[in-house]
C-alpha positions in Angstrom: -33.5 -12.4 -23.8 -35.2 -16.4 -24.1 -33.1 -16.1 -27.1 -30.1 -15.2 -25.7 -30.3 -17.0 -23.2 -30.8 -20.2 -25.2 -27.2 -19.0 -28.0 -25.7 -19.0 -24.4 -26.2 -22.4 -23.6 -25.8 -24.2 -27.3 -22.4 -22.1 -27.6 -21.1 -23.8 -23.8 -22.1 -27.0 -24.8 -20.6 -26.9 -28.0 -17.3 -25.5 -26.7 -17.8 -28.3 -24.0 -17.6 -30.9 -27.1 -14.9 -29.0 -28.8 -12.3 -29.0 -26.1 -11.7 -31.6 -23.3 -11.7 -29.4 -20.7 -11.9 -32.0 -17.7 -9.0 -30.7 -16.2 -10.1 -27.6 -16.0 -13.1 -28.0 -13.7 -16.1 -29.2 -16.9 -14.9 -27.1 -19.0 -17.5 -23.9 -18.6 -16.5 -20.2 -17.4 -17.6 -19.8 -13.7 -20.1 -16.8 -13.0 -19.2 -16.7 -9.2 -15.7 -15.5 -9.6 -13.9 -12.5 -10.0 -10.4 -11.3 -9.9 -8.5 -9.8 -6.9 -7.0 -6.3 -6.3 -4.5 -6.0 -4.1 -2.5 -3.6 -6.0 -4.1 -1.2 -6.5 -5.1 -1.6 -10.4 -8.8 -2.2 -9.5 -9.3 -0.4 -13.0 -7.7 -3.3 -14.4 -9.5 -5.8 -12.5 -12.7 -4.5 -13.1 -12.1 -4.5 -16.8 -10.2 -8.1 -16.9 -13.3 -9.5 -14.7 -15.5 -8.1 -17.7 -13.6 -10.0 -20.6 -13.4 -13.2 -18.9 -16.4 -13.9 -17.4 -18.6 -11.3 -19.3 -20.9 -13.6 -22.0 -20.1 -11.4 -25.2 -16.5 -12.5 -24.4 -15.6 -14.9 -22.5 -16.5 -18.3 -24.8 -14.6 -16.4 -27.4 -11.7 -16.1 -24.9 -12.2 -19.3 -23.4 -11.8 -20.9 -26.9 -8.6 -19.1 -27.8 -6.9 -19.8 -24.1 -7.9 -23.6 -24.3 -5.8 -23.7 -28.2 -2.8 -23.5 -25.7 -3.6 -26.2 -24.1 -0.8 -29.1 -23.9 0.5 -31.8 -21.0 3.0 -29.6 -19.2 3.3 -25.8 -18.5 6.0 -25.3 -20.1 4.1 -26.2 -23.7 1.4 -24.2 -22.7 4.0 -20.7 -22.2 5.8 -22.1 -25.8 2.1 -22.6 -27.9 0.7 -19.2 -26.2 4.3 -17.0 -27.3 4.1 -18.9 -30.7 0.3 -17.1 -30.5 1.7 -13.8 -29.4 4.3 -13.7 -32.0 1.9 -14.5 -34.7 -0.5 -11.7 -33.3 2.1 -8.8 -33.3 2.9 -8.9 -37.5 -1.0 -9.4 -37.6 -1.7 -6.6 -35.9 1.5 -3.9 -36.4 0.5 -3.8 -40.7 -2.9 -3.5 -39.8 -3.6 0.7 -39.5 -7.2 0.0 -38.1 -5.6 -1.5 -35.1 -2.2 0.4 -34.4 -4.0 3.6 -34.7 -5.7 2.7 -30.9 -2.3 3.0 -29.4 -0.6 5.9 -31.8 1.0 8.2 -31.7 2.7 5.8 -28.9 5.0 3.0 -30.9 3.9 -0.4 -28.8 5.6 -2.6 -31.5 8.6 -0.4 -31.5 11.8 -2.5 -30.2 12.4 -0.5 -27.1 8.5 -1.3 -26.6 7.2 -4.4 -27.6 9.1 -6.7 -24.4 6.5 -4.8 -22.4 3.6 -6.2 -24.7 4.6 -9.7 -24.6 5.1 -10.0 -20.7 1.5 -8.4 -20.3 0.0 -10.6 -22.7 2.2 -13.6 -21.2 1.0 -12.9 -18.0 -2.5 -11.9 -19.1 -2.7 -15.3 -20.1 -1.0 -17.0 -16.8 -3.5 -14.9 -14.7 -6.2 -16.5 -16.9 -5.4 -20.1 -15.9 -5.0 -19.6 -12.4 -8.1 -18.1 -12.0 -10.8 -19.4 -14.7 -9.4 -22.6 -15.5 -7.8 -23.4 -11.6 -4.2 -24.5 -13.0 -1.4 -22.1 -11.8 1.7 -22.3 -13.9 4.0 -22.6 -10.6 3.6 -22.6 -7.1 2.8 -19.5 -5.5 5.3 -18.4 -2.7 4.4 -19.0 0.8 7.0 -16.8 2.3 6.4 -13.8 0.8 3.9 -11.5 0.9 1.4 -10.2 -2.4 3.0 -7.4 -2.5 6.6 -8.4 -2.5 6.2 -11.2 -4.9 7.9 -9.7 -7.7 6.3 -12.9 -10.1 3.0 -12.0 -8.9 0.4 -11.7 -12.3 -1.4 -8.3 -11.8 2.1 -6.7 -10.1 4.2 -7.7 -13.7 1.2 -6.3 -16.3 0.7 -3.2 -14.1 4.5 -1.9 -14.1 5.0 -3.9 -17.9 1.7 -1.1 -18.7 3.3 1.6 -16.5 6.7 1.0 -18.8 5.0 0.6 -22.4 2.4 3.7 -21.7 3.8 5.6 -18.9 7.7 6.5 -19.4 7.4 8.9 -21.4 9.4 12.4 -22.1 12.0 10.5 -19.9 10.0 10.7 -17.0 9.0 7.4 -15.2 6.1 7.4 -13.0 4.7 6.0 -9.6 1.6 5.2 -10.6 0.5 1.8 -12.5 -2.6 3.2 -14.2 -6.1 4.0 -13.6 -7.1 7.0 -15.5 -9.8 6.6 -18.5 -7.2 6.4 -21.3 -5.4 4.2 -19.4 -8.4 1.9 -19.3 -9.3 2.0 -22.8 -5.2 1.5 -23.5 -5.9 -1.4 -22.0 -8.8 -2.8 -22.9 -8.1 -2.2 -26.4 -4.4 -4.1 -26.2 -6.0 -7.6 -24.5 -9.6 -7.2 -27.4 -7.0 -6.5 -30.6 -4.8 -9.1 -29.2 -7.0 -12.1 -28.2 -10.7 -11.5 -30.0 -9.4 -9.6 -33.2 -11.8 -6.6 -32.9 -11.1 -3.0 -31.1 -13.9 -1.9 -28.2 -15.4 2.1 -27.8 -16.3 3.9 -24.7 -19.1 5.6 -24.1 -19.2 7.6 -20.8 -22.9 8.2 -18.6 -22.1 11.0 -15.5 -26.0 11.3 -15.3 -29.6 10.2 -17.1 -28.5 6.3 -16.8 -32.2 5.7 -18.2 -30.2 6.7 -21.0 -28.3 3.6 -21.5 -29.8 1.1 -23.0 -27.4 -2.2 -23.2 -27.5 -4.1 -25.6 -26.4 -8.0 -24.8 -25.2 -8.7 -28.5 -22.8 -5.7 -28.9 -21.8 -4.0 -25.2 -19.3 -5.9 -23.2 -19.9 -4.4 -19.5 -20.4 -0.8 -17.3 -17.5 -0.1 -15.7 -18.3 2.3 -13.0 -16.5 4.6 -11.7 -16.6 5.6 -7.6 -14.5 7.5 -5.2 -10.7 6.1 -5.6 -12.0 2.9 -7.3 -12.8 1.3 -9.6 -15.7 -1.9 -10.2 -18.0 -3.2 -13.0 -21.4 -4.2 -14.4 -22.0 -7.6 -16.9 -23.5 -10.0 -17.9 -22.9 -14.1 -17.2 -25.0 -16.9 -18.1 -27.7 -14.3 -18.9 -27.8 -13.2 -15.5 -26.8 -9.2 -14.6 -23.8 -9.8 -12.4 -21.8 -7.0 -10.3 -18.8 -7.5 -8.5 -16.5 -4.7 -6.7 -13.5 -7.0 -5.2 -14.6 -6.5 -1.4 -15.1 -10.0 -1.1 -13.5 -11.0 -4.2 -16.8 -12.8 -6.2 -18.9 -12.1 -8.7 -22.7 -10.9 -7.5 -25.8 -11.2 -9.0 -27.1 -7.5 -9.9 -30.5 -6.3 -11.5 -28.2 -3.8 -12.6 -30.1 -3.3 -16.2 -33.7 -3.2 -14.7 -32.4 -0.6 -12.1 -31.1 1.7 -14.7 -34.3 1.7 -16.4 -36.2 2.8 -13.7 -33.7 6.0 -12.5 -34.6 9.5 -13.2 -32.2 12.6 -14.1 -32.5 13.3 -10.8 -31.6 10.5 -9.1 -28.2 9.7 -7.1 -26.6 6.8 -8.2 -24.5 4.4 -5.5 -22.4 1.3 -5.1 -23.1 -1.3 -2.2 -19.5 -2.2 -0.9 -20.5 -5.7 -1.5 -24.2 -6.2 -3.5 -25.4 -4.3 -5.9 -26.2 -0.6 -6.8 -29.0 1.6 -6.2 -30.6 4.6 -6.8 -31.8 7.9 -3.9 -32.5 11.5 -4.0 -30.0 13.3 -1.7 -25.6 12.3 -2.2 -24.8 10.3 0.9 -22.4 12.1 4.0 -19.4 11.0 3.1 -18.6 8.2 0.5 -16.0 6.4 2.6 -18.2 6.7 5.9 -21.3 4.2 5.1 -21.7 1.2 3.0 -22.8 3.3 0.4 -20.2 4.8 -2.4 -21.5 7.9 -4.6 -20.6 7.2 -8.1 -18.9 9.3 -10.4 -20.0 7.8 -13.9 -20.8 4.6 -15.7 -18.2 3.5 -18.9 -20.4 1.5 -21.5 -17.7 -0.5 -23.1 -19.0 -1.8 -26.7 -17.5 -4.0 -29.5 -16.1 -0.7 -32.0 -18.7 -0.1 -34.9 -17.8 1.8 -37.7 -16.9 5.1 -36.2 -15.4 6.5 -33.0 -17.6 7.8 -30.0 -17.4 11.4 -29.3 -15.2 9.7 -26.3 -13.1 7.4 -28.2 -12.0 10.9 -29.8 -11.6 12.6 -26.5 -9.6 9.9 -24.9 -7.5 10.2 -28.6 -6.8 13.7 -28.1 -5.8 13.4 -24.9 -2.9 10.5 -26.0 -1.3 12.7 -28.9 -0.9 15.2 -26.1 0.7 12.9 -23.6 3.0 11.4 -26.4 4.7 14.1 -28.6 7.3 14.5 -29.3 8.5 18.0 -27.6 6.4 18.9 -24.8 6.8 22.9 -26.4 4.3 20.8 -29.3 1.4 21.0 -26.8 1.0 24.6 -27.4 0.0 24.4 -31.0 -2.5 21.0 -29.9 -4.2 23.4 -27.6 -6.8 24.4 -30.3 -7.9 20.9 -30.6 -7.1 20.0 -26.9 -9.8 22.4 -25.6 -12.6 21.1 -28.3 -12.6 18.0 -25.4 -15.8 17.5 -24.0 -15.9 15.1 -21.2 -15.1 16.8 -17.9 -12.5 14.4 -16.7 -10.7 14.4 -19.9 -10.5 18.1 -19.7 -8.6 17.6 -15.9 -6.5 15.2 -17.4 -5.2 18.0 -20.0 -5.1 20.8 -17.6 -2.7 18.3 -15.8 -0.4 17.7 -18.8 -0.1 21.6 -19.4 0.6 21.7 -15.9 4.1 19.4 -16.1 4.6 21.5 -19.1 4.7 24.3 -17.5 1.4 26.3 -19.9 -0.2 27.6 -16.4 -2.7 29.6 -18.5 -3.5 26.4 -21.0 -4.0 24.2 -18.0 -6.3 26.6 -15.9 -8.1 27.2 -19.1 -8.9 22.9 -19.3 -9.5 23.3 -15.4 -11.8 25.8 -15.3 -13.7 24.1 -18.4 -14.1 20.5 -16.3 -14.7 22.6 -12.9 -17.5 24.5 -15.1 -19.4 21.2 -15.6 -18.8 20.1 -12.0 -15.3 17.8 -11.7 -15.1 17.4 -8.3 -10.6 16.9 -9.0 -10.4 20.0 -11.4 -13.3 22.2 -8.9 -10.7 22.1 -6.2 -7.2 22.3 -8.5 -8.8 25.5 -9.6 -9.5 26.0 -5.4 -5.8 25.7 -4.8 -4.6 27.4 -7.0 -6.5 31.2 -6.6 -5.7 30.1 -2.4 -1.7 29.9 -3.2 -2.1 32.7 -6.1 -0.5 29.8 -8.7 -0.6 31.0 -12.0 -3.8 33.7 -10.7 -4.2 36.7 -8.9 -4.2 34.5 -5.2 -8.5 35.3 -4.1 -9.6 33.7 -1.4 -13.2 34.2 -2.0 -12.7 32.6 -5.5 -10.6 29.5 -3.5 -13.9 29.2 -1.1 -15.6 29.4 -4.1 -14.1 26.1 -6.1 -13.5 24.9 -2.7 -17.4 24.4 -1.6 -18.5 23.2 -4.6 -16.2 20.3 -4.7 -16.6 19.7 -0.7 -20.5 19.8 -1.7 -19.5 16.4 -3.8 -17.0 15.2 -0.4 -13.7 16.1 -1.9 -11.2 15.7 0.7 -8.6 18.0 0.3 -11.3 21.0 -0.6 -13.3 20.1 3.0 -9.8 20.2 4.1 -9.0 23.8 2.7 -12.2 24.7 3.9 -11.6 23.8 7.2 -8.6 25.7 7.4 -10.3 29.3 5.8 -12.4 29.2 8.5 -10.1 28.0 11.4 -8.0 30.7 10.1 -11.0 33.7 10.2 -11.6 32.2 13.6 -15.1 30.5 12.7 -14.7 27.3 14.5 -17.9 25.9 14.1 -17.5 25.4 9.9 -14.1 24.5 10.8 -14.9 21.6 12.8 -18.0 20.7 10.5 -15.6 20.6 7.5 -12.8 18.9 9.1 -15.1 16.3 10.6 -16.0 15.7 7.2 -12.8 15.3 6.0 -11.5 12.7 8.4 -14.3 10.8 7.7 -12.6 10.5 5.0 -9.0 9.8 6.3 -7.2 13.2 5.8 -4.3 12.8 8.4 -4.3 16.6 8.0 -8.2 16.8 9.4 -7.7 14.0 11.8 -4.6 16.1 13.5 -7.1 19.6 13.4 -9.5 18.4 14.6 -7.1 17.4 18.0 -5.5 20.3 18.1 -9.4 21.8 18.3 -9.7 19.9 21.1 -6.8 20.5 23.1 -7.3 24.3 22.7 -10.9 24.2 23.4 -11.3 26.0 19.6 -15.1 25.7 18.9 -15.8 22.5 21.4 -14.8 21.7 24.9 -10.8 21.3 26.1 -10.9 17.3 26.1 -7.0 16.7 26.1 -8.0 12.8 25.8 -10.1 13.2 22.8 -7.2 14.7 21.2 -4.9 12.6 22.4 -6.8 9.6 20.5 -6.7 11.8 17.8 -3.1 12.7 17.3 -2.7 8.8 17.4 -5.1 8.2 14.3 -2.8 11.1 12.2 0.7 9.5 14.0 -0.2 6.4 12.7 -0.7 7.7 8.9 2.8 9.4 9.7 1.0 13.4 10.2 4.2 15.0 11.3 2.7 17.2 13.5 0.5 15.1 15.6 3.7 12.7 15.8 5.3 16.0 17.2 2.3 17.0 19.4 2.4 13.1 21.0 5.8 13.7 21.9 5.4 16.8 23.9 2.2 15.2 25.6 3.8 12.4 26.6 7.2 13.9 28.5 4.4 17.0 30.3 1.0 16.3 28.8 -2.0 16.9 28.9 -4.2 14.4 28.3 -1.9 11.3 29.3 -1.8 10.9 33.0 1.0 11.2 35.0 1.7 7.4 35.8 1.4 7.2 32.1 3.9 10.0 31.3 6.8 7.8 29.5 10.2 9.3 28.1 10.7 7.0 26.1 7.8 7.3 24.1 8.1 11.2 24.0 11.5 10.5 22.2 10.6 7.9 19.5 7.4 10.4 18.3 9.4 13.3 18.4 12.8 11.4 16.7 9.8 10.6 13.8 8.5 14.1 13.6 12.3 15.5 13.9 13.5 12.7 11.2 11.0 15.0 8.6 12.3 18.5 9.4 10.0 19.6 11.9 12.2 22.5 13.3 10.7 22.0 16.9 10.8 18.4 17.2 14.2 18.5 16.2 14.6 21.1 19.3 13.2 19.9 21.6 14.4 16.2 20.6 17.5 17.3 21.5 16.5 18.7 25.8 14.6 15.5 25.6 18.3 13.1 24.8 19.8 14.9 26.6 17.6 14.9 30.1 17.6 10.8 29.4 21.1 10.3 28.8 21.3 12.0 32.0 18.9 10.5 33.9 20.5 6.9 32.4 24.2 7.8 34.2 22.0 8.3 37.3 20.3 5.2 37.3 23.7 2.8 36.4 25.1 5.1 39.2 22.4 3.9 41.6 22.9 0.4 40.1 26.8 0.2 40.9 26.0 1.6 44.4 23.5 -1.3 44.7 27.2 -3.6 43.6 29.3 -2.2 45.8 26.9 -2.6 48.6 27.5 -6.2 47.1 31.0 -6.1 47.6 31.0 -4.7 51.0 28.6 -7.5 51.8 31.0 -10.2 50.4 34.0 -9.3 51.3 33.1 -7.6 54.8 35.5 -5.1 56.6 35.2 -3.6 59.9 31.8 -1.5 59.3 30.0 -4.6 57.5 30.8 -8.0 59.1 30.8 -10.4 55.8 27.3 -11.9 54.4 27.3 -13.9 51.4 23.0 -14.0 51.8 22.9 -10.2 51.5 25.7 -9.9 49.4 23.6 -12.3 46.6 20.7 -10.2 46.9 22.4 -7.3 45.8 24.6 -8.8 43.2 21.2 -10.0 42.2 19.3 -6.4 42.3 22.2 -5.2 40.0 22.8 -8.3 38.1 19.0 -8.2 36.7 19.2 -4.1 35.5 22.5 -5.4 33.6 25.0 -4.8 35.4 27.5 -6.8 33.7 30.3 -7.0 37.2 27.6 -8.3 39.3 26.3 -10.7 36.7 29.7 -12.4 36.9 29.7 -12.2 40.8 26.4 -13.7 41.2 27.6 -15.9 38.6 30.4 -17.2 40.4 28.3 -17.1 43.6 26.4 -20.0 42.4 29.3 -21.6 41.1 31.3 -21.6 44.4 27.9 -22.4 46.7 28.5 -19.1 48.5 24.9 -17.6 50.0 23.4 -21.2 49.1 24.1 -24.1 47.3 26.3 -24.9 44.2 23.8 -24.3 40.8 25.8 -24.3 38.0 23.0 -24.3 35.8 22.5 -20.6 37.3 26.4 -19.5 36.8 26.4 -20.8 33.4 23.4 -18.3 33.0 24.7 -15.0 34.7 28.3 -16.0 32.8 27.4 -15.9 29.7 25.0 -12.6 30.3 27.6 -10.9 31.5 30.0 -12.3 28.9 28.1 -11.1 26.3 28.6 -7.4 28.1 32.7 -8.3 27.1 33.1 -9.0 31.1 36.5 -10.6 31.1 37.0 -13.0 34.2 32.9 -14.1 33.0 34.5 -15.2 29.4 37.2 -16.8 31.2 34.6 -18.4 33.9 33.1 -20.4 30.4 36.2 -21.2 28.8 37.4 -23.2 31.5 34.1 -24.8 32.2 33.3 -25.4 28.5 36.9 -27.3 28.7 37.5 -29.6 31.6 33.8 -28.2 33.6 32.1 -28.6 36.1 29.0 -27.8 35.5 28.6 -28.8 31.6 28.9 -32.2 31.2 31.4 -34.5 29.3 29.5 -35.0 26.5 28.3 -31.2 26.1 32.2 -30.5 26.5 33.5 -28.1 23.3 37.2 -27.0 22.8 36.2 -24.9 20.6 33.5 -23.0 22.8 36.0 -23.1 25.2 39.1 -21.7 22.9 36.6 -18.9 21.5 35.7 -17.5 25.4 39.5 -18.3 26.3 40.9 -16.5 23.7 38.8 -13.7 23.9 39.3 -13.3 27.7 42.7 -13.5 27.2 43.2 -11.0 24.5 41.7 -8.6 27.2 44.4 -9.7 28.9 43.4 -12.3 31.5 46.9 -14.3 33.0 44.9 -17.3 33.6 43.2 -17.3 30.2 46.5 -17.2 28.5 48.0 -20.3 30.4 44.2 -22.1 30.6 44.3 -21.9 26.3 48.1 -22.9 26.3 47.2 -26.1 28.4 43.4 -25.9 26.0 45.8 -26.3 23.4 48.0 -28.7 24.1 44.8 -31.4 24.6 43.8 -31.1 21.6 47.8 -31.2 19.9 48.0 -34.2 22.3 44.4 -36.1 21.4 44.8 -35.0 17.9 48.1 -37.3 17.4 
């Protein structure tokens, strides 16, 4: 290691002398930065981190990037473009390179644009992150996900078009499978470093990993729904997990050497790795995340690894010209040894409609311990999809996947036990699935608390669980909350709310929930009836104001009392009351004149097209009172008077004619 550290030291010093890099913050590649993953491309980010910050590649890559340097961003982009065009010509004629991407021709006319965009955006992101020289100003008013020019998004989208859009079936995914990582890493390595890379995977026996800094780039870590990485920077072992967007020190080389075949490997979410003798209870509930496997990434050396060969078989299977040709490849595909790739092959045969071949590949994968394949077989036997329905066999596969805390398998076991009325086991499995944010499991726990199945009845606890599931768009939970907010239980009488009930039922009804659609109709009818009643009450209050305003044989005229009634109805939004209240402030009836209050209530009534309020505002903006001379506005006055006149207000027509004469005279 001493010789290696000296090598790093002298090479860095050489590069700093060769290039004037002071504008990039000293010219050396940092060891404390990491690429940010904001769009679900952690698999690509982990590879970028290894390539850009790992000792095996960082100096050579840095030298390549600095070679594009010029005073202007435009010139850097031009130089980079010339480099990319030159490399395309060199690589497309080199079969040792192109065989990595075969049978997909990435240099065809309809694909080459995607290649160029990926490489350009990689360069731009490198300058932004490593050299601290952005190509453009980051938009402040646009969120990360909405920024269509974000390098991470552009790389992911173009990678999807380059490698995913096949057989006329575009995908919403930005990638993430093992073959995606292999293609992406090789694409960057071949173009910028002039060599291929090889992959070798370890599911256990991590002590057999003999990491060689002279040949190995780094190690990819696969944990549930996430990818992170290990590498060496400036001679020091490093760990990157994208949680704190920093590269952390981690003595992973020593740690791996001390492991045994019976140890389980975990990622500490912010720091490093650690081993344990038992599996953690739900990978998302603790700071420890179970490691599925490690992938050692090395410089290509003479021949493909077994994993390289398996990946290429998958790529051949994906890119066959005719879907039916997959049948002809089965004899070769069935020889794939890696369990993740076996499961991927099963999915490809499923997509092509070859269910029997899919089941063969899923079974090979499941027997080697792949959680996803075990869950898929559980689904097959539970639903009788391509096999004879057998709940016992389904449970066998679900239990194997559940032992590895596969979320759907835990939920499905909960369902099976629930249907058997084994509520204790149902609750335990639902709870484990719920800790991994399975919304159906969260809903079912709420349902069990609501009905007292296997637990004490607790409607309040049920409501809290329904709310958690409803926040994640669970239809059943939305329906239950709609029912509860209307009639309980779990919600105090004072908190029951017809509008909230309708809102939740609308969410469920829009997604086709039949019971929600029926109940929604009833509640909307009820709300409309109540609104009619409320309006009727408001009108009655307004009429009390009228009686007191005008007086009659039974009620003595009383402006103060009239004003109180008008105010109650006006506050409730009754337009006629708003106008009359404004008129009382305008005339000074029931109190002092207050033109500011008059304008306020006239405006509210005018917004509801009250003809008299429109007329009054037109008059005030034309000639006052209440509007200072400097704020009177003929255009505003014309707008209000015209609106009132169109609704039939005779005085408004006359006042509008008077206004036009004044305007004509002033203009003349």
